[in-house]
C-alpha positions in Angstrom: -47.2 -26.3 -37.6 -50.5 -24.7 -36.6 -53.0 -23.7 -39.3 -55.8 -21.1 -38.8 -58.7 -20.2 -41.0 -60.7 -17.1 -41.8 -59.9 -14.4 -44.4 -62.2 -11.8 -45.9 -63.2 -11.7 -49.6 -60.9 -9.9 -51.9 -60.1 -9.4 -55.6 -57.0 -10.8 -57.3 -55.4 -7.4 -56.6 -56.1 -7.6 -52.9 -54.7 -11.1 -53.0 -51.5 -9.4 -54.0 -51.8 -6.7 -51.3 -52.1 -9.1 -48.3 -48.4 -10.1 -48.3 -47.5 -6.6 -49.2 -49.2 -5.3 -46.1 -47.5 -8.0 -44.1 -44.1 -7.0 -45.5 -44.7 -3.3 -44.6 -45.8 -4.1 -41.1 -43.3 -6.9 -40.4 -40.9 -4.7 -38.3 -43.9 -3.7 -36.1 -45.4 -7.2 -35.8 -42.2 -8.7 -34.5 -41.0 -6.0 -32.0 -40.2 -7.4 -28.6 -43.1 -7.2 -26.1 -42.7 -4.3 -23.8 -44.8 -1.6 -22.1 -46.8 0.3 -24.7 -45.5 3.9 -25.2 -47.7 6.9 -24.8 -49.5 7.7 -28.1 -49.1 11.1 -29.6 -50.9 12.6 -32.5 -48.8 12.6 -35.6 -49.4 13.1 -39.2 -47.9 10.3 -41.3 -45.3 11.6 -43.7 -46.5 9.1 -46.3 -49.0 6.3 -46.5 -47.0 3.1 -46.6 -49.6 1.5 -48.8 -49.7 4.4 -51.3 -47.5 2.4 -53.7 -50.1 -0.3 -54.2 -51.7 1.6 -57.1 -48.3 1.5 -58.9 -48.4 -2.3 -58.6 -51.7 -2.4 -60.5 -50.2 -0.1 -63.2 -47.2 -2.3 -63.5 -49.3 -5.5 -63.9 -51.4 -3.7 -66.6 -48.2 -2.7 -68.5 -46.9 -6.3 -68.4 -50.3 -7.6 -69.6 -50.7 -5.1 -72.4 -47.2 -4.5 -73.6 -45.0 -7.5 -73.1 -43.7 -8.9 -76.4 -45.2 -12.4 -75.7 -48.5 -13.0 -74.0 -47.6 -13.4 -70.3 -49.1 -15.9 -67.9 -50.5 -13.4 -65.5 -51.2 -16.0 -62.9 -47.5 -16.9 -62.7 -46.6 -13.2 -62.7 -48.9 -12.4 -59.8 -48.0 -15.6 -57.8 -44.3 -15.0 -58.4 -44.7 -11.4 -57.1 -46.5 -12.5 -54.0 -43.9 -15.2 -53.2 -41.1 -12.7 -53.6 -42.7 -10.2 -51.2 -43.4 -13.0 -48.6 -39.8 -14.1 -48.8 -38.5 -10.6 -48.2 -40.4 -10.7 -44.8 -39.0 -14.2 -43.9 -37.5 -17.0 -46.0 -39.9 -19.5 -44.5 -43.0 -17.7 -45.8 -44.8 -19.3 -48.7 -47.6 -18.6 -51.1 -49.7 -21.7 -52.1 -52.0 -21.8 -55.1 -55.4 -23.5 -55.0 -53.8 -26.4 -57.0 -51.0 -26.6 -54.3 -53.6 -27.2 -51.6 -55.0 -30.2 -53.4 -51.7 -31.9 -54.1 -51.4 -35.4 -52.5 -48.8 -36.1 -49.8 -45.5 -36.7 -51.6 -44.4 -39.6 -49.5 -42.8 -40.4 -46.2 -39.2 -40.9 -47.4 -36.4 -38.3 -47.6 -32.6 -37.9 -48.1 -31.8 -36.6 -44.6 -31.2 -32.8 -45.1 -32.9 -29.7 -43.8 -32.6 -26.6 -46.0 -33.4 -22.9 -45.8 -34.0 -21.0 -49.1 -31.7 -18.1 -49.9 -33.2 -16.5 -53.0 -31.8 -18.6 -55.9 -30.3 -21.5 -53.8 -31.1 -23.5 -50.7 -28.6 -23.7 -47.9 -28.2 -27.0 -46.0 -28.5 -26.4 -42.3 -28.7 -30.0 -41.0 -27.6 -33.4 -42.2 -28.9 -36.6 -40.5 -26.0 -39.0 -39.8 -26.1 -42.2 -41.9 -28.8 -40.7 -44.2 -28.5 -40.9 -48.0 -27.2 -37.3 -48.1 -24.6 -38.0 -45.3 -23.3 -41.1 -47.1 -23.0 -39.1 -50.3 -20.8 -36.5 -48.6 -23.3 -33.6 -48.1 -22.4 -31.3 -45.3 -23.9 -28.4 -43.4 -23.4 -25.1 -45.3 -23.4 -26.8 -48.7 -25.8 -25.2 -51.2 -28.3 -26.7 -53.5 -28.8 -24.9 -56.8 -31.4 -27.3 -58.5 -33.7 -30.1 -57.6 -34.4 -32.6 -60.4 -33.1 -30.1 -62.9 -35.4 -27.2 -61.7 -34.0 -24.0 -60.3 -34.5 -23.3 -56.6 -35.4 -19.6 -57.3 -39.1 -20.0 -58.1 -39.7 -22.5 -55.4 -41.2 -21.5 -52.0 -40.1 -23.0 -48.7 -43.2 -25.1 -48.7 -42.4 -26.4 -52.2 -38.8 -27.2 -51.2 -40.0 -29.2 -48.2 -42.4 -31.2 -50.4 -39.8 -31.8 -53.2 -37.3 -33.3 -50.8 -39.8 -36.0 -49.8 -41.2 -38.8 -51.8 -41.9 -42.6 -51.9 -39.3 -45.0 -50.5 -36.8 -45.8 -53.2 -37.6 -42.8 -55.4 -34.7 -40.8 -56.7 -33.9 -37.1 -56.1 -31.2 -35.3 -58.1 -29.5 -32.3 -56.5 -27.1 -29.8 -58.0 -24.8 -29.2 -55.1 -22.4 -26.3 -54.7 -19.6 -26.2 -52.1 -18.5 -22.6 -51.6 -15.2 -23.6 -49.9 -13.7 -25.2 -53.0 -16.1 -24.1 -55.8 -17.2 -27.6 -56.5 -20.4 -27.9 -58.5 -21.7 -31.4 -58.9 -25.0 -33.2 -59.8 -25.7 -36.0 -57.3 -28.6 -38.4 -57.4 -29.9 -39.9 -54.1 -32.5 -42.6 -53.3 -35.0 -41.6 -50.7 -35.3 -43.7 -47.5 -37.3 -43.6 -44.3 -34.7 -41.6 -42.4 -34.8 -42.4 -38.7 -33.7 -40.0 -36.0 -30.2 -41.0 -35.0 -29.4 -42.2 -31.5 -27.7 -39.9 -29.0 -24.0 -40.1 -29.7 -21.9 -40.8 -26.6 -18.2 -40.0 -26.7 -16.3 -41.2 -23.6 -13.0 -39.6 -23.2 -10.7 -40.1 -20.2 -11.1 -36.4 -19.4 -14.8 -35.9 -20.1 -18.0 -37.2 -21.7 -19.6 -35.7 -24.8 -23.3 -36.2 -25.6 -24.4 -35.1 -29.1 -28.1 -34.5 -29.8 -29.3 -34.4 -33.4 -32.8 -33.2 -32.6 -35.3 -32.5 -29.8 -38.1 -34.7 -31.1 -40.4 -36.3 -28.4 -38.6 -39.0 -26.4 -35.1 -37.5 -26.4 -35.4 -36.5 -22.8 -36.3 -40.1 -21.8 -33.3 -41.4 -23.8 -31.0 -39.0 -22.1 -32.4 -39.8 -18.7 -31.7 -43.4 -19.3 -28.1 -42.7 -20.4 -27.0 -40.3 -17.6 -26.8 -42.8 -14.7 -24.2 -44.9 -16.6 -21.9 -41.9 -17.0 -19.1 -40.9 -14.7 -20.5 -37.9 -12.8 -17.0 -37.0 -11.6 -16.0 -36.1 -15.1 -17.2 -32.9 -17.0 -20.1 -33.5 -19.3 -20.4 -31.5 -22.6 -23.8 -31.4 -24.4 -23.1 -31.0 -28.1 -25.9 -29.2 -29.9 -23.9 -28.2 -33.1 -26.2 -30.1 -35.4 -29.3 -30.2 -33.3 -32.3 -29.3 -35.5 -36.0 -30.1 -35.3 -38.3 -31.0 -32.4 -40.2 -28.7 -30.1 -40.1 -26.5 -27.1 -41.8 -29.0 -24.7 -38.9 -31.5 -25.3 -36.3 -28.8 -24.9 -37.9 -28.0 -21.5 -37.6 -31.6 -20.4 -34.0 -31.9 -21.6 -33.0 -28.7 -19.8 -34.5 -30.1 -16.6 -32.2 -33.0 -16.6 -29.3 -30.7 -15.9 -30.6 -27.6 -14.2 -33.4 -26.6 -11.9 -36.7 -25.0 -12.7 -36.5 -21.7 -14.6 -37.5 -20.0 -17.9 -36.9 -21.7 -21.2 -38.4 -19.3 -23.8 -41.2 -16.9 -24.5 -43.4 -17.3 -27.5 -44.5 -14.0 -29.1 -47.5 -13.9 -31.5 -49.0 -10.8 -33.0 -52.2 -9.7 -31.2 -51.8 -12.2 -28.4 -50.1 -12.0 -25.0 -46.6 -13.6 -24.7 -46.6 -17.3 -23.6 -43.8 -18.4 -21.3 -42.4 -21.9 -21.5 -40.6 -23.1 -18.4 -37.9 -25.7 -17.7 -39.3 -28.9 -16.2 -36.7 -30.0 -13.5 -36.0 -33.7 -13.0 -33.8 -33.1 -9.9 -31.1 -35.5 -11.0 -27.6 -35.8 -9.5 -25.3 -33.1 -11.0 -22.0 -33.7 -12.8 -18.7 -32.3 -11.6 -18.9 -29.7 -14.5 -21.4 -29.2 -17.2 -21.1 -27.2 -20.5 -22.9 -26.7 -23.8 -21.2 -26.7 -27.2 -23.3 -25.0 -30.0 -22.7 -23.7 -33.5 -24.1 -21.6 -36.3 -26.4 -24.5 -37.2 -27.9 -25.0 -33.8 -31.5 -24.5 -34.8 -34.9 -23.6 -33.2 -35.7 -25.6 -30.0 -32.0 -26.3 -29.5 -31.4 -22.5 -29.4 -34.0 -22.2 -26.7 -32.3 -25.1 -24.8 -28.9 -23.4 -25.0 -30.3 -20.1 -23.9 -32.0 -21.6 -20.9 -28.9 -23.5 -19.7 -26.8 -20.3 -20.2 -29.3 -18.4 -18.1 -28.7 -20.8 -15.3 -24.9 -20.2 -15.4 -24.0 -23.2 -17.6 -21.0 -22.1 -19.7 -21.7 -22.1 -23.5 -18.9 -22.7 -26.1 -18.8 -22.5 -29.8 -20.4 -20.0 -32.2 -23.6 -17.9 -32.3 -26.7 -19.9 -33.2 -28.7 -19.6 -36.5 -31.8 -17.8 -35.3 -34.7 -20.0 -36.5 -36.9 -20.0 -33.4 -40.1 -19.3 -35.4 -43.5 -20.9 -36.1 -45.8 -20.5 -39.1 -49.6 -20.4 -39.6 -51.5 -21.0 -42.7 -54.1 -18.4 -43.7 -56.6 -19.5 -46.3 -57.5 -17.0 -49.0 -60.9 -16.5 -50.5 -59.6 -17.0 -54.0 -58.7 -20.6 -53.2 -55.0 -20.4 -52.3 -53.2 -19.8 -49.0 -50.3 -18.0 -47.4 -48.0 -19.6 -44.9 -46.6 -16.8 -42.8 -44.2 -16.8 -39.9 -46.4 -15.2 -37.2 -44.7 -16.4 -34.0 -41.2 -16.2 -32.8 -39.4 -17.1 -29.6 -37.3 -15.1 -27.2 -34.6 -17.0 -25.2 -34.4 -17.0 -21.4 -31.7 -14.5 -21.6 -33.7 -12.1 -23.8 -32.2 -13.2 -27.1 -34.3 -12.9 -30.3 -34.3 -16.6 -31.4 -36.3 -16.0 -34.5 -35.2 -12.7 -36.0 -35.4 -13.5 -39.7 -33.5 -16.7 -40.1 -30.5 -15.1 -41.7 -27.1 -16.7 -41.2 -25.3 -14.8 -38.4 -22.4 -12.5 -39.3 -19.0 -13.7 -38.4 -17.8 -13.1 -34.9 -15.3 -10.4 -34.3 -11.8 -11.8 -34.8 -10.7 -10.5 -31.4 -13.4 -12.5 -29.7 -12.1 -15.9 -31.0 -10.5 -18.3 -28.6 -6.9 -18.8 -29.6 -4.2 -20.5 -27.6 -3.8 -19.8 -23.9 -4.7 -16.7 -22.1 -7.4 -15.0 -20.1 -11.1 -15.9 -20.8 -12.4 -13.9 -23.7 -15.3 -11.5 -23.1 -18.1 -11.7 -25.7 -20.6 -8.9 -26.3 -24.2 -9.8 -27.1 -24.9 -9.6 -30.8 -28.2 -9.1 -32.6 -30.0 -12.4 -32.5 -29.5 -16.1 -31.8 -27.6 -17.3 -28.7 -24.2 -15.8 -28.2 -21.7 -18.2 -26.5 -19.8 -17.3 -23.4 -16.6 -18.4 -25.1 -16.2 -18.3 -28.8 -14.4 -21.2 -30.5 -14.2 -20.6 -34.3 -14.5 -23.1 -37.1 -15.8 -25.9 -35.0 -16.5 -29.0 -37.0 -19.3 -31.3 -35.9 -17.4 -34.3 -37.1 -14.3 -33.4 -35.2 -14.3 -36.7 -33.3 -14.7 -38.8 -36.5 -11.9 -41.0 -37.8 -9.3 -39.0 -39.7 -10.3 -35.6 -38.3 -7.4 -33.3 -37.4 -6.6 -32.9 -33.7 -7.0 -29.1 -33.9 -10.6 -29.6 -35.1 -11.6 -31.2 -31.8 -12.9 -28.5 -29.5 -12.9 -30.6 -26.4 -9.3 -29.9 -25.2 -9.9 -26.2 -25.4 -13.2 -26.5 -23.6 -11.6 -28.4 -20.8 -8.8 -25.9 -20.6 -11.3 -23.0 -20.3 -13.4 -25.0 -17.7 -10.3 -25.5 -15.7 -9.4 -21.8 -15.9 -12.9 -20.9 -14.9 -12.8 -23.2 -11.9 -9.5 -21.7 -10.8 -10.9 -18.2 -11.1 -13.9 -19.1 -8.9 -11.5 -20.6 -6.3 -9.4 -17.5 -6.2 -12.5 -15.3 -5.9 
């Protein structure tokens, strides 16, 4: 995460107005880059900042009329945090005291979460981590951390609270929406290591599962590929790929396709910055496909989009839409605001960072069911839309005890075969 300095002096009220201004201008700040339209003189129907005077009145009423003497610092900071989160769930307000807190520690429990108002949703679980061993799964919700409600915490606070010294304990109140199970679970933090690339060798195909795109993943993949049967189809599984960066995504894409676009980074007030695929010119596989899911996050979304742009078929569900970056703006009063001020656009023009909201369900008629013609999928909103939708895909489908119908590989191979026959006929 990049941090930038430099803010003008302001009173405590203007401290409140900074995120309010950001909230009002958010739709403008994050419009896709395009040719500027001709400016025409117009009289604004209403000043979007006119309501700020009401905020001062409300704060005065709270201070002077509440039955108990309120902690105005908490009232104000809570209001700022609420406004920031309405713009993006990863935005955070940090007090001056927050900025002086020591590092919590290097250990964690192996989960990545995104705050959703009064709870945090788990969007990634590291295999063999304390959370994975305790049965935590993607899409589970966390209501409390160490007995404290998630609601008042910012994304920055959540990230800190998940970390700590090796061996320290963290108690989570987990809620599973599928069965309504609500349970308090205590985990011990460990130094969670990035898992190795999972290799599944099937007589019909090879599946490589990537858990992240941290530096070094491309080199690991490059070392694995020569030992695989290039006559068999290769499926790159990105369903639980979270973390890493665009440079590594560019290198990984180059192992399978030629040079081309990866993503475009958009930042307010700056020209767009293009990131390109770095081709390694390796021998191709007989067939190559990508498997993604709702929780394919950030750099993995850019990777999937770049491969799709170069005619690699993509299977699964639409990605999450978390291709964003934050900057920290220091405030004169001593605090800071961490604001999402950069987002990515995929090689196919997808908005990869359009708010971080969970994608809506795909249209039922788009789902792949049984045999038949290849389904056509219309582009939707944000995230990477697959070429062929396979619903309810479980990342642990190849695990022991999983049901056969949970494994997407047979259907992928069937569709690849159909696709190949269609090409031959054409």
